[in-house]
N, C-alpha and C positions, 0 to 999 in steps of 0.2 A: 504494500500500500504506500502511495506517495503522499508527501506533505504538500500543502499549497505552495506553488512556485517550484516544486521539484519535479523534474521530468522522469518518466518511466524509463527503465533501462532499455536500450536499443540492441539491435543485433550485434553491433560492434562491441558493446559492453560485455555481452555474453561471450563473444569470441575472445576478448582480452582476458576475461576472468578464467575461461577455460585454459588459455595459453599459460597463464600464471600458475594455476593450480596443477597443471600438468608438469610444468617446470619444478614446482615445489615437491610434488610426489616423486619425480625423477631424482631430485636432489636427495630427498630423504632415503630413498631406496639405495642410491649410490653410496651415501654416507654410511648406512648400515653395513653394506657390503665391504666398504673400505675398513670399517672397524673390525669386522670379522676377519678380513685378510691380515690385519695387524695383530690378530690374536686376542682381540677384545670383544666384549659384547657391546652393542650400541649403548646400553645403559652405563657401562663402565666408561666409555668414551665421553658420554655426556657429563658424568661425574667429574672426570679429569678436567674437562673444559669449564665446568661450573666452579671448580676450585681455583684454577689458573686465572679465569676471567673475573673473579670476584672483585667488585669495585672498591670496597673499603680498604683501609690501610693494613688490615690484618686478615689472616686466613678465615674462611667462612666457618661458621658453626654447623653442626649437623642440621639444625633447624633451618638455617639460611640456605644451605645446599638443597634440602628437601623442598623448600619453597620454590627455588629456581627450577628444579626438575619436576615440580608438580606431583610429588609423591609423598606418602606419609612418612613421618619421622622414623618409625620402626623399619620401613622399607629402605630408607637411606642408610640406617645403621647396618643392615645386612649387606647392602651394596658397598659401603665403606669397608666392612670387614673383608669382603672378597677382594677389593682393591688393595687393601693392606696385605692380605695373604699373597697376592701376586707381586708384591714389592713396588707398587705404583704410588702408594699413598701412606701417610702416617697420621694417626690421630693423636692430638696433643691436648693436654689439659690447658684450659684458658688460665693464664697466670693471675687474672683478676677475679675469676670465679671458677673454682675448681670443679664445680658441677658441670660446666660446659666443656664439650670437646670441640676442638678446631681441627680442620683438615688441611694438610699440607702435602704437596706432591714430593715424591722422592726424586732423585736424579733420573731414575729409570722412568718414572711417570712423566717427568718433564720431557725427556727424549721421545717417548712414545707419542705424547700429545703434539710435540713439535712436528714430527713426521706427518701425522694425520692433518694437522692444521695447514701445513704447506700444500698438501694435496687438495684441501677444501677451498682454499682462497680463490682459485680460478673459477670453481663452480659457484661460489657465492657471487662473483661478479656477473655470471650468467643469470643468476636469480634476480639480481638487482636490475639488470636490463629488462627482464620479464616484468618486474613490478613497475618499472617506468612505463611499460606498455599498457599496463592496467590503468594507470592514473592519467593517461593522456596520449602517450605516443602509441602508434600502432605496434603490435608485436613484431619483433625483428625476426622471429622464426615461427613457422606454423606449428600449432600444437600437434603432437603425435597422437593419433587416435588408434588404439589397439585394433588390429584386424579382427580379432575374435571378440564378439560382444557377450559370449557365453561366460557367466560368472565362474563356471567350473574350469574354464580354460586357464592354463598356466600364464602367469604374468611374465612379461619380459622387460628387462631393464634396457633403456636406451644406451647408446654408446657414451662414454665420458666426453664431456665438452672441453 
């Protein structure tokens, strides 16, 4: 439903949105595959990124990382334990409040995340161009529509860009 003075979406709007959502799904599928190829689950990759990309001056708490990943506190605890067991992360007591645990990457975690991030940056640029297409520019590449529309058909990932 449109508000007064707001136009209804047109055919070009739907095409732009489809192109963006297709790029987004392609990116997510590719990212998950890249994490698996690096020996990580996509969740572990996201955790490493949440810890390294945390904006405050100190490492994130369990609760802060859980909020970024949109998962429950106890799920993040389990994920952090797996990362710690793999030598990618360490959990440290907060010096100001011993009840809180903060997360910090180990050198192995930093190296693993750096390799994955280098691979992701060009793909993010492609996504940014697709988003530009949604908000005004025509899409720079046509959306790939799967040949099979059968939901039981296996999904195929597009080639890396």
